[in-house]
C-alpha positions in Angstrom: 90.2 0.0 -219.3 88.5 3.0 -220.8 89.4 6.6 -219.8 86.7 9.0 -218.9 87.3 11.1 -222.0 86.9 8.0 -224.3 83.6 7.2 -222.7 82.4 10.7 -223.0 83.3 10.8 -226.7 81.4 7.5 -227.3 78.4 8.7 -225.4 78.4 11.9 -227.4 78.5 10.0 -230.7 75.7 7.7 -229.7 73.6 10.7 -228.6 74.2 12.4 -232.0 73.2 9.2 -233.8 70.0 8.9 -231.8 69.2 12.6 -232.6 69.8 12.0 -236.3 67.6 8.9 -236.2 64.8 11.0 -234.7 65.1 13.6 -237.4 65.1 10.9 -240.0 61.8 9.5 -238.6 60.2 13.0 -238.6 58.6 12.9 -242.1 57.0 9.4 -241.6 55.8 10.5 -238.1 54.0 13.5 -239.7 52.3 11.5 -242.4 51.3 8.7 -240.0 49.9 11.1 -237.4 48.1 13.2 -240.0 46.4 10.1 -241.3 45.7 8.9 -237.8 43.9 12.2 -237.1 41.9 11.8 -240.4 43.3 15.0 -241.9 44.0 15.8 -245.5 47.2 17.7 -246.4 45.3 21.0 -247.0 43.5 20.8 -243.6 46.7 19.9 -241.7 48.5 22.8 -243.4 45.7 25.2 -242.5 45.7 24.1 -238.8 49.5 24.6 -238.7 49.4 28.0 -240.4 51.6 27.0 -243.3 51.0 26.7 -247.0 50.1 23.4 -248.6 53.5 23.4 -250.4 55.4 24.0 -247.1 53.4 21.2 -245.4 54.2 18.8 -248.2 57.9 19.7 -247.9 57.8 19.1 -244.2 56.1 15.7 -244.7 58.6 14.8 -247.4 61.6 15.7 -245.2 63.0 18.4 -247.5 62.2 21.2 -245.0 62.3 21.4 -241.2 59.8 23.7 -239.4 60.7 26.9 -237.7 59.7 27.4 -234.1 56.1 28.4 -234.4 55.0 25.7 -236.8 57.0 23.2 -234.8 55.0 24.2 -231.7 51.8 23.8 -233.5 52.8 20.4 -234.9 53.6 19.2 -231.4 50.2 20.4 -230.1 48.3 19.0 -233.1 49.8 15.5 -233.0 50.5 15.3 -229.3 54.3 15.2 -229.6 56.8 16.3 -227.0 58.4 19.7 -227.7 61.8 18.1 -227.8 63.1 14.6 -228.7 66.6 15.1 -227.3 65.8 14.6 -223.6 66.8 11.0 -223.6 70.2 9.8 -224.7 71.5 13.1 -226.0 73.7 15.3 -223.7 74.8 18.1 -226.0 
């Protein structure tokens, strides 16, 4: 039989893995949604208020956006503000 602390530790690890998987999907989500909206990289960068270089880094997964660009990305592509509501408790 499992103790409560063991179950909590397992749930915490699973939550972290889910969050990491979400971050790993971020670049492909950006590219997919940009193409779905029919935007070129330069137009998407302009709409988000970032340079083309920064946008390419975001889409490649080598950079993560600060708060303001993240807010604009969520509004542009219709994403939720946070991906950690389900399955992540920390």
